[in-house]
KEZADREN-814759 format. One line per 10 residues: number of its first residue (from 1); for each residue x, y, z of C-alpha. Coordinates in steps of 0.5 Angstrom, whole numbers. Example, Ala and Ser with C-alpha at 12.3 -4.5 7.8 and 13.67 -1.06 7.14 Angstrom:
# residues 2
1 = 25:-9:16  27:-2:14 $
This chain:
# residues 417
1 = 404:-24:99  401:-17:102  396:-18:96  394:-25:97  393:-24:104  388:-18:102  385:-23:98  384:-28:103  381:-23:108  376:-22:103 $
11 = 375:-29:102  374:-30:109  369:-24:110  365:-26:104  364:-33:107  362:-30:114  356:-24:112  354:-25:119  360:-23:123  360:-21:130 $
21 = 352:-22:130  353:-27:135  358:-24:139  357:-25:147  351:-29:146  352:-35:150  349:-42:150  347:-45:157  345:-52:159  340:-53:165 $
31 = 338:-59:168  331:-57:172  330:-62:178  323:-61:179  316:-58:176  318:-51:180  324:-51:176  321:-53:169  316:-47:171  322:-42:172 $
41 = 325:-44:165  318:-43:162  318:-36:165  325:-34:163  323:-36:155  316:-32:156  320:-26:158  326:-26:153  328:-28:147  331:-36:148 $
51 = 333:-40:142  332:-47:145  337:-52:142  335:-58:146  329:-60:146  326:-56:140  321:-52:144  320:-50:151  314:-54:152  318:-60:151 $
61 = 322:-59:158  321:-64:163  324:-65:170  331:-68:170  332:-67:162  338:-64:159  336:-57:156  340:-53:152  339:-46:150  342:-40:147 $
71 = 341:-33:149  342:-26:146  349:-22:148  345:-17:152  341:-21:156  346:-27:158  349:-24:164  342:-23:167  340:-30:165  346:-32:169 $
81 = 344:-28:175  337:-31:175  339:-38:174  344:-37:180  338:-34:184  333:-40:182  338:-45:184  337:-49:177  343:-53:176  347:-50:170 $
91 = 353:-49:166  355:-45:160  356:-49:154  359:-44:149  361:-38:152  362:-33:146  358:-36:140  361:-32:135  368:-35:137  365:-42:136 $
101 = 362:-40:130  369:-37:127  372:-43:130  367:-48:126  371:-46:120  378:-49:120  381:-44:116  379:-37:115  380:-37:107  374:-40:104 $
111 = 375:-43:97  369:-44:92  371:-51:91  367:-57:94  371:-61:99  368:-67:103  372:-64:109  369:-57:109  362:-54:110  360:-53:103 $
121 = 355:-47:101  349:-49:97  352:-46:90  357:-51:91  353:-57:93  349:-56:87  355:-56:82  357:-62:86  351:-66:85  352:-64:77 $
131 = 359:-66:77  359:-73:81  353:-75:76  357:-73:70  363:-76:73  360:-83:75  355:-84:70  355:-91:71  353:-90:78  350:-84:79 $
141 = 344:-80:76  341:-73:78  334:-71:77  330:-65:80  324:-67:85  321:-60:86  323:-53:87  323:-50:94  319:-44:96  324:-39:93 $
151 = 324:-43:87  331:-47:88  331:-54:84  331:-60:89  336:-64:86  336:-72:88  342:-77:87  340:-84:85  346:-88:87  347:-95:84 $
161 = 348:-100:78  343:-100:74  339:-107:74  332:-110:73  327:-108:79  331:-106:84  329:-104:91  331:-98:94  333:-94:100  331:-86:101 $
171 = 336:-82:105  335:-74:106  339:-69:109  339:-62:111  331:-62:114  333:-56:119  337:-51:116  343:-50:122  344:-57:122  350:-57:117 $
181 = 353:-63:119  347:-67:116  348:-65:109  356:-66:110  354:-73:111  350:-74:105  355:-72:100  360:-76:104  356:-82:103  355:-81:95 $
191 = 363:-80:95  364:-87:99  359:-90:94  363:-88:88  370:-88:91  369:-95:94  365:-99:89  369:-105:86  374:-104:92  370:-105:98 $
201 = 366:-112:97  360:-109:102  359:-103:98  359:-106:91  354:-111:94  349:-106:96  350:-102:90  349:-108:85  343:-110:89  340:-103:91 $
211 = 339:-96:89  340:-90:94  336:-84:93  340:-79:96  337:-72:97  343:-68:100  339:-62:102  331:-62:104  331:-54:106  335:-51:101 $
221 = 332:-44:102  333:-44:110  340:-47:109  342:-41:104  339:-37:109  344:-40:115  350:-38:110  348:-31:108  343:-28:114  343:-32:120 $
231 = 347:-38:122  342:-40:127  336:-41:122  332:-47:123  325:-47:119  324:-46:111  323:-39:109  316:-39:107  311:-33:108  306:-34:113 $
241 = 299:-31:113  297:-27:118  304:-27:121  310:-23:120  314:-29:122  317:-33:117  318:-41:116  315:-47:118  319:-53:121  319:-58:115 $
251 = 320:-64:120  313:-62:123  310:-61:117  308:-69:115  301:-72:116  303:-76:122  299:-74:128  300:-67:125  300:-61:129  299:-65:136 $
261 = 304:-67:141  311:-63:140  309:-58:135  306:-51:135  301:-48:132  304:-41:132  308:-39:126  313:-35:130  315:-42:134  321:-46:131 $
271 = 317:-52:131  311:-49:127  307:-55:124  305:-50:118  298:-49:116  297:-56:114  300:-62:112  305:-62:107  304:-54:106  311:-53:105 $
281 = 313:-54:98  319:-58:100  316:-63:104  311:-64:99  316:-65:94  319:-71:98  313:-74:100  310:-74:93  317:-77:91  316:-83:96 $
291 = 309:-84:95  310:-85:87  316:-90:89  313:-94:95  313:-100:91  321:-100:91  323:-96:97  324:-101:103  328:-96:108  328:-89:110 $
301 = 333:-85:113  333:-78:115  340:-75:118  339:-69:123  344:-66:129  345:-66:134  345:-71:140  348:-78:138  341:-81:137  339:-87:133 $
311 = 331:-86:133  325:-90:130  318:-89:130  314:-87:133  315:-80:135  308:-77:135  305:-82:140  308:-86:146  305:-92:143  310:-97:140 $
321 = 310:-99:133  308:-107:131  315:-108:129  319:-105:135  323:-111:137  326:-111:130  327:-104:129  330:-104:136  335:-109:135  337:-106:128 $
331 = 338:-100:132  342:-103:137  347:-107:132  348:-100:128  349:-96:134  355:-101:136  358:-101:129  358:-94:129  361:-94:136  367:-99:133 $
341 = 371:-93:130  371:-87:134  368:-90:140  362:-85:139  356:-87:144  349:-87:141  343:-88:145  337:-91:141  330:-92:141  323:-90:139 $
351 = 323:-82:138  317:-80:143  320:-85:149  327:-84:148  328:-76:147  321:-73:147  314:-73:143  314:-69:136  309:-70:131  309:-69:124 $
361 = 316:-72:123  318:-75:116  320:-82:119  313:-83:122  310:-81:116  314:-86:112  313:-92:117  306:-91:116  306:-91:109  309:-98:110 $
371 = 316:-97:109  318:-102:115  325:-99:116  325:-92:118  330:-89:122  332:-82:124  340:-80:126  342:-75:130  349:-74:129  355:-71:133 $
381 = 355:-68:138  352:-68:145  352:-61:146  359:-58:147  359:-55:140  351:-57:138  350:-54:131  356:-51:130  361:-57:130  368:-56:127 $
391 = 370:-58:120  375:-62:124  369:-67:126  366:-68:119  371:-73:117  370:-78:123  363:-76:124  361:-78:117  366:-84:117  362:-87:123 $
401 = 355:-86:121  357:-89:114  358:-96:118  351:-95:121  348:-94:115  352:-99:111  349:-104:117  342:-102:116  342:-102:108  345:-109:109 $
411 = 340:-111:114  335:-109:109  338:-112:103  337:-119:107  330:-118:109  327:-115:103  319:-115:103 $
């Protein structure tokens, strides 16, 4: 028994190489009421290391907006005092980030086997892509669409019954490395497809009539880094010329209003747009694949977290898309489907107006390529856990999201163009 405990302990340690790195760090939520208070948050951010969770960058902070940010342990009391003195409305969302990180894993003992109700590291996900394709050869095939900056293969799963001239839906997960619930959903979707094919009428119809291209993790290097070095990492891991700061925000790296609103030209910022559109190997591989399959891809779904939103274009401009009415009604109905299971409330609408402007996003780019049904999901939650959603919420999150995705897919099938 003792030997087993020692072994379990060792397993726990290897799963948390960054133990205690976040001890004492706090996540605050503030709601600035006016420009003066917005200015105060800006000065706070320029004077110390502040990691913005929501919105992605201090430049997007506006009066009456909910703002979540993380602060280093040695600065947390100072920040709290400054907030009190400034009169800005605030609360502590996460009192000790390390404790929340530890609680994210339901059990300390981590096995290397794949599980749909646990967070899987990249090695486990990569092995899973091979297994699920091998075990369901009639429904799933795996290909490599490119490689990452650090040389990892980007695996794409094609899910569907083979048939002549089928239209397709493209779905990706894991754009931002720390949004772990996102890759969990892509894996869940594939599981549901293969397990319910032939049993669930709706899923069977979808897979007989459409192909689903599923990219389980876009930003693989970043995802690996969140498991080995820094759980809060967001960007890619590419080196930037003339800067010691690493990485580009892959969801600011597409040629859709590139590097204008809500994106940064500073390589040290979390919303850095990159040196040029598609400068990142990962975004280029994704864009190349979609361009090559434009005649068949009729919908684009990209899965992020957090804040419970269903967004559609545009994010790089406040201008509404020409198909606004249709997209809005789909988003409304899909959100209703999602809420029907666990009563999880989603807000929906065009990106820029619904949350904040963000240029260079993959959904806007796909829409401008002519993919009419282009949606971004921001999964659970609304900030209680933020990026560190506990594993106990993987199943309910994926179950409800699946309802919305199936609704959209079915709509696309009935409105092929």
